[in-house]
Every structure is written in structure tokens, then in C-alpha cells.
C-alpha positions as CSV (number, residue, x, y, z in Angstrom):
1,M,0.0,0.0,0.0
2,E,1.2,3.5,-0.7
3,T,1.2,5.4,2.6
4,P,2.6,8.8,3.5
5,E,5.7,6.9,4.9
6,Q,8.5,7.7,2.3
7,E,11.4,6.3,4.0
8,P,13.7,4.1,2.1
9,T,13.5,0.4,2.8
10,T,16.4,-1.8,3.5
11,G,15.0,-4.9,1.7
12,T,15.1,-8.4,3.0
13,D,18.2,-9.3,0.8
14,A,20.5,-6.7,2.3
15,A,22.8,-9.4,3.5
16,T,24.8,-11.7,1.1
17,P,23.3,-15.3,0.7
18,D,26.3,-16.8,2.5
19,Y,26.4,-14.4,5.4
20,V,26.1,-16.1,8.9
21,P,25.0,-13.5,11.5
22,R,26.8,-13.7,14.9
23,L,23.4,-13.6,16.6
24,P,20.7,-16.3,16.4
25,L,18.2,-14.1,14.5
26,A,16.5,-16.7,12.4
27,E,13.8,-17.4,14.9
28,L,13.2,-13.7,15.5
29,R,12.8,-13.1,11.8
30,D,10.5,-16.1,11.5
31,T,8.4,-14.7,14.4
32,A,8.1,-11.2,12.7
33,D,7.0,-13.0,9.5
34,R,4.3,-15.0,11.4
35,I,3.0,-11.8,13.1
36,R,2.7,-10.1,9.6
37,S,0.9,-13.3,8.2
38,E,-1.7,-13.2,11.1
39,V,-2.5,-9.5,10.8
40,Q,-2.7,-9.7,7.0
41,K,-5.4,-12.3,7.4
42,V,-7.7,-9.3,8.0
43,I,-5.7,-6.2,6.9
44,V,-5.1,-5.6,3.2
45,G,-1.8,-3.7,2.4
46,Q,-0.4,-1.5,5.1
47,D,3.0,-3.3,4.9
48,R,5.0,-0.3,5.8
49,V,2.7,0.5,8.8
50,L,2.9,-3.1,10.0
51,D,6.7,-3.2,9.8
52,L,6.9,0.0,11.9
53,L,4.6,-1.5,14.5
54,L,6.8,-4.7,14.6
55,I,9.9,-2.6,15.0
56,A,8.3,-0.6,17.9
57,L,7.2,-3.8,19.5
58,L,10.7,-5.1,19.5
59,S,12.1,-1.7,20.6
60,D,9.8,-1.6,23.7
61,G,8.2,1.7,22.5
62,H,4.8,3.3,22.2
63,V,3.3,4.2,18.9
64,L,0.9,7.0,17.8
65,I,-1.1,6.2,14.7
66,E,-2.5,9.0,12.7
67,G,-4.9,8.9,9.6
68,M,-8.2,9.7,8.2
69,P,-11.3,7.9,9.6
70,G,-12.0,4.5,8.1
71,L,-8.3,3.5,7.5
72,A,-8.4,0.7,10.1
73,K,-6.1,2.4,12.7
74,T,-7.9,0.8,15.7
75,L,-8.3,-2.5,13.9
76,T,-4.6,-2.7,13.0
77,A,-3.6,-2.0,16.8
78,K,-6.2,-4.7,18.0
79,L,-4.8,-7.3,15.5
80,L,-1.1,-6.6,16.6
81,A,-2.3,-7.1,20.2
82,R,-3.9,-10.4,19.4
83,T,-0.6,-11.8,18.0
84,V,1.0,-11.5,21.4
85,D,-0.2,-13.8,24.1
86,T,-0.7,-11.2,26.7
87,G,-3.2,-8.9,28.3
88,F,-5.0,-6.2,26.2
89,S,-7.2,-3.3,27.0
90,R,-8.9,-0.5,25.2
91,I,-9.5,3.0,26.4
92,Q,-11.8,5.3,24.5
93,F,-10.7,8.8,25.2
94,T,-13.6,11.3,25.4
95,P,-13.8,15.0,26.6
96,D,-15.4,13.9,30.0
97,L,-12.9,11.1,30.8
98,M,-11.1,11.6,34.1
99,P,-7.6,10.5,35.1
100,S,-9.1,8.0,37.5
101,D,-11.0,6.3,34.6
102,V,-7.5,5.6,33.2
103,I,-5.2,4.7,36.0
104,G,-7.7,3.7,38.6
105,T,-8.6,5.1,42.1
106,S,-8.5,4.3,45.7
107,I,-11.9,2.9,47.2
108,F,-12.7,2.9,50.9
109,D,-13.4,-0.6,52.2
110,P,-15.5,-0.3,55.3
111,R,-14.8,-3.9,56.3
112,T,-11.1,-3.2,56.9
113,S,-11.4,0.6,57.3
114,T,-8.7,1.1,54.7
115,F,-8.5,2.3,51.2
116,E,-8.0,-0.3,48.4
117,F,-6.5,0.6,45.1
118,K,-8.7,-0.5,42.2
119,S,-6.5,-0.5,39.0
120,G,-7.7,1.1,35.8
121,P,-7.5,-0.2,32.2
122,V,-3.9,1.1,31.8
123,F,-2.8,-1.8,33.9
124,S,-2.5,-4.2,31.1
125,N,0.2,-5.2,28.6
126,I,-0.9,-3.8,25.2
127,V,-3.2,-0.8,25.8
128,L,-5.1,0.8,22.8
129,V,-5.9,4.4,23.5
130,D,-8.4,5.4,20.8
131,E,-8.7,9.1,19.8
132,I,-6.2,10.1,22.3
133,N,-6.6,13.8,21.4
134,R,-10.3,13.8,22.5
135,A,-9.4,13.9,26.3
136,P,-8.3,17.2,28.0
137,A,-4.8,17.8,29.2
138,K,-5.5,16.6,32.6
139,T,-6.5,13.2,31.5
140,Q,-3.7,12.9,28.9
141,A,-1.2,13.8,31.7
142,A,-2.4,10.6,33.5
143,L,-0.3,8.6,30.9
144,F,3.0,10.6,31.4
145,E,4.4,8.5,34.2
146,V,3.3,5.1,32.9
147,M,4.6,5.8,29.5
148,E,8.0,6.8,30.5
149,E,8.6,4.9,33.8
150,R,6.3,1.8,33.4
151,Q,4.6,2.7,36.8
152,V,1.7,4.6,38.2
153,T,1.8,6.6,41.5
154,V,-1.5,7.0,43.3
155,D,-1.9,8.4,46.9
156,G,1.9,8.2,47.5
157,K,2.1,4.5,46.4
158,T,3.7,3.2,43.3
159,Y,2.3,0.5,41.3
160,P,4.2,-1.2,38.4
161,A,2.6,-1.5,35.0
162,G,2.4,-4.8,33.2
163,T,5.3,-6.6,31.5
164,P,5.5,-6.1,28.5
165,F,3.8,-2.7,28.3
166,M,3.0,-0.9,25.1
167,I,0.6,2.0,24.3
168,V,-0.8,2.2,20.8
169,A,-2.7,5.4,20.4
170,T,-4.8,6.7,17.5
171,Q,-5.9,10.1,16.3
172,N,-7.2,11.6,13.1
173,P,-5.5,14.8,11.6
174,I,-8.6,16.6,10.3
175,E,-11.0,16.9,13.3
176,H,-10.4,20.0,15.6
177,E,-13.9,20.3,17.2
178,G,-13.8,18.7,20.7
179,T,-10.1,17.7,20.4
180,Y,-7.1,18.8,22.5
181,R,-3.6,19.0,21.1
182,L,-1.2,16.6,22.7
183,P,1.5,18.3,24.8
184,E,5.0,18.0,23.5
185,A,6.1,16.2,26.5
186,Q,3.7,13.5,25.8
187,L,4.5,13.3,22.0
188,D,8.1,12.9,23.0
189,R,7.2,9.7,24.8
190,F,6.0,8.0,21.6
191,L,8.7,6.1,19.9
192,F,7.0,6.4,16.5
193,K,4.3,8.5,14.9
194,V,2.9,6.5,12.1
195,D,0.9,8.0,9.3
196,I,-1.6,5.8,7.5
197,G,-2.6,6.7,4.0
198,Y,-5.4,5.6,1.6
199,P,-5.1,2.2,0.0
200,S,-4.3,1.8,-3.8
201,T,-7.2,0.9,-6.1
202,E,-6.1,-2.9,-6.3
203,E,-5.9,-3.0,-2.4
204,E,-9.4,-1.6,-2.1
205,V,-10.7,-4.0,-4.6
206,A,-9.0,-6.8,-2.7
207,L,-10.6,-5.6,0.6
208,M,-14.2,-5.5,-1.0
209,E,-13.7,-8.9,-2.4
210,R,-12.6,-10.2,1.0
211,S,-15.7,-8.7,2.6
212,Q,-17.9,-10.6,0.2
213,E,-16.6,-13.8,1.4
214,G,-18.4,-13.3,4.7
215,A,-18.2,-11.2,7.9
216,Q,-15.9,-13.8,9.4
217,R,-13.3,-13.0,6.7
218,L,-12.7,-9.6,8.3
219,S,-13.2,-10.8,11.9
220,T,-10.3,-10.7,14.5
221,E,-11.5,-13.9,16.0
222,H,-9.3,-16.2,13.9
223,I,-6.2,-14.2,14.6
224,H,-3.9,-16.3,16.8
225,A,-1.1,-15.3,19.2
226,V,2.3,-16.4,17.8
227,I,4.6,-15.0,20.6
228,A,4.5,-15.3,24.4
229,P,5.7,-12.5,26.7
230,A,8.9,-14.5,27.7
231,E,9.8,-15.0,24.0
232,L,9.1,-11.3,23.2
233,E,11.5,-10.3,26.0
234,R,14.2,-12.5,24.6
235,A,13.7,-11.1,21.1
236,R,13.9,-7.6,22.4
237,K,17.2,-8.4,24.1
238,L,18.5,-10.0,21.0
239,A,17.5,-7.1,18.8
240,Q,19.3,-4.6,21.1
241,S,22.4,-6.8,20.8
242,V,22.6,-5.8,17.1
243,R,25.8,-3.8,16.4
244,C,25.8,-0.1,15.4
245,D,29.1,1.1,14.3
246,T,30.6,4.2,15.9
247,K,30.3,6.0,12.5
248,L,26.5,5.3,12.4
249,V,26.1,6.5,16.0
250,R,27.7,9.7,14.9
251,Y,25.4,9.8,11.8
252,I,22.3,9.5,14.0
253,A,23.7,12.4,16.3
254,D,24.3,14.5,13.2
255,I,20.7,14.1,11.9
256,V,19.2,14.9,15.2
257,H,21.5,17.9,15.8
258,A,20.5,19.2,12.3
259,T,16.9,19.6,13.7
260,R,18.2,21.9,16.3
261,N,19.9,24.2,13.8
262,D,17.4,24.4,11.0
263,R,15.7,27.8,10.4
264,A,12.5,26.1,9.4
265,L,12.1,24.7,12.9
266,M,11.5,26.5,16.2
267,L,11.8,23.2,18.2
268,G,14.3,20.5,17.4
269,A,14.4,16.9,18.6
270,S,15.5,15.9,22.1
271,P,18.3,13.3,23.0
272,R,15.4,10.9,23.5
273,A,15.0,11.0,19.7
274,S,18.6,10.0,19.2
275,L,18.1,7.0,21.5
276,A,14.9,6.2,19.7
277,I,16.5,6.1,16.3
278,L,19.4,4.0,17.6
279,R,17.1,1.4,19.3
280,S,14.5,1.2,16.4
281,S,17.3,0.9,13.7
282,K,18.7,-2.1,15.6
283,S,15.2,-3.7,15.6
284,A,14.8,-2.9,11.8
285,A,18.0,-4.7,11.2
286,A,17.1,-7.7,13.4
287,I,13.8,-8.5,11.7
288,Q,15.6,-8.8,8.5
289,G,18.1,-11.2,9.9
290,R,21.1,-8.7,10.2
291,D,23.2,-8.4,13.3
292,F,24.5,-5.0,12.2
293,V,22.8,-1.7,11.4
294,V,23.2,-0.1,8.0
295,P,22.5,3.5,7.0
296,E,19.2,2.5,5.4
297,D,17.9,1.1,8.7
298,I,18.4,4.6,10.2
299,Q,16.9,6.4,7.2
300,L,13.9,3.9,7.5
301,V,12.9,5.1,11.1
302,C,14.0,8.8,10.9
303,A,10.6,10.2,9.8
304,P,8.5,8.0,12.2
305,V,10.8,9.1,15.1
306,L,11.2,12.8,14.2
307,R,7.9,13.9,12.7
308,H,6.2,14.5,16.0
309,R,9.2,15.7,17.9
310,I,9.9,18.8,15.8
311,L,7.9,22.1,15.4
312,L,7.8,24.2,12.3
313,T,8.1,27.9,12.6
314,P,4.7,29.6,12.0
315,E,6.0,31.2,8.6
316,R,7.1,27.7,7.2
317,E,3.9,26.2,8.4
318,M,1.8,28.8,6.6
319,E,3.8,28.1,3.5
320,G,2.5,24.5,3.6
321,L,5.9,22.9,4.6
322,R,5.4,19.5,6.4
323,P,7.6,17.9,9.1
324,D,8.3,15.0,6.8
325,E,9.7,17.3,4.1
326,V,12.0,18.9,6.6
327,V,13.2,15.4,7.9
328,A,13.8,14.3,4.3
329,Q,15.8,17.4,3.5
330,M,18.0,17.0,6.7
331,V,18.7,13.3,6.0
332,A,19.7,14.1,2.4
333,K,22.1,16.8,3.7
334,V,23.8,14.7,6.3
335,P,26.7,12.7,4.7
336,V,26.3,9.0,4.9
337,P,29.2,7.2,6.6
338,R,31.3,5.0,4.3
């Protein structure tokens, strides 16, 4: 499917046929392929989006999915969650949602004369936050601590989140009535912002043909879990053992520093962005069976990592410039290590 994601791909044949990686990545790559196959039982196209979600899952990062209504943002997140044999919860953000509806609250127990904490839906493993920008800042702030520190503090007591823990949030870019802009501090906690675009004509025809085969053809019920939490943890550790040469680490730093010196931007990316690019580029290499990062891996994840972490100046925004265009220009200007 053709989506707004324009990053170059590394390709599955980046390594030579007789190359033997120092890390046992064959099982990890096979698992990634099986997750794709399960999700594609229902979803048509969205290959790039699915790859980025897999990379985020391996990188232990949160994802913000943005796209027009009707593009299966919520469905894609639900399908990904079903492929992992772990807990799942969904929170529908609305203007009247309170922080306690998300994280839980303390309830007085008259039998023991004590307060007992009743956990909210955020205490799960994969949490779908639907229409995240529909809740006011006070409710959005309830996610700050758990997204970064994997814990929630209520009434002076700290409660750990589930393991693994991943938030997949959705929003659409055109509705402004009844929505609240996400604070920069919260946006920075998302590893990726993934843009979903419209399907091609062929993919839309395939989708309609599939729907004619029966409602069960588009049901999530026949999607099976292919990876357990313990296996996911091992895969994450394996992915982060992928090598990234010092020259490529410098390449990442140069790209991120370029965002802080560009006249088109009034806010550049933080050091968290550098770490996000490093972490996700390792996962991108791992799912292709490589135990080393190449520049194409870094270029693949630059736009999803940076597009929500930079702010255009009002002048450039009025000219119609988009964050992705700025990121592409920066990546093109920074010399690629040889």
C-alpha cells in the first residue's frame, strides 16, 4: 500500500546469501513473518505500517497512529495485540474522561477501614488508546508517568505496569472540534508517529472482495497469538544486541543535531530522539536477519521518530511545509558514513 511513509526500505536481501550472523536471528525473523501473516489475514496492504509496529514492539516503544477515519487504525492495533499472548485493554478517550478512569482510584473498604486501590485499564500489557486527542490535558497527563517509567503513583504509592507494556494510540488529523492538542512532553514519549494513507485501487478492490466472502473473513477472532511474553522479552534483548558502528552512531547524532539548527524549525528533537533512532534501527536490522545496522535502517525510522518531535516555525507552516519534508531534507544533507 502507498502510505505517507516515504522512508527508503532496506530490503530483505541486504545481507549476502552466504552471510552468517553472529546472533541467532532466524527465529526472531520467523516470528516477525508470522505476526505479519496473522495480521494480513484481515488487513489488506499497510505493509510499511505493520513493519513499523513490529519494530516498535521489538524496541519496547509506544506508537501514535494518525490517519483519516476509516483506514483501520484501531483494527490494526487490535490485531497486533492479538498476535502477542498477553493482556489487552482499550480506552476510548472522550472529553469527559477523568484520570481515575485511566489509571484507577482508591476505594474505601468499610470492612477493613482502609483504602484499596482499584486499578484502571492502563494496567494491562498492550493498551489501545483510541482518539487520544479527545481527552483534555489533565487526562492525557495521566499517561505521562506510565509511558516513561512503566509505573503509576496514586496516593503516594507506586504500582508497576504490566510486562511487557506498550501503548498504541490513534488520532485523526482533520477533526479539531472537541479535540485537544497533545503536549510536546507526551508526544516525545511515543517512539513512533505512524501516518496511515489511503489504499491503492487494487488493495481496495481486494478488501471489498474479501468482505464478500463473509463477515468472518474480516473478523479478528481467527487471529492467533504467535509469541509469548517471555519470547518477546528474549527477542527484544536479541534485537538490542545488534551492532551499530561508531560512525553510524555519529550519523544519528548529526541528523538529530540538524533539527536543532534548522531555520524552518522552532523546536528540534531531544536526545530521546537519538536513542529512539538507535534502538529502532537495531530492531529494523534484526527483523531482516542482520546483526548490524546499515544507514538504510536509520533512514527507515527517521521520519516516524522525528515527525512528532519537531515544530515548524509559523512562517514555514503557513507556506505548507510538512515535518516529513524537513526530515527528508535533513537526512539528504547529512553525509552517509562509508
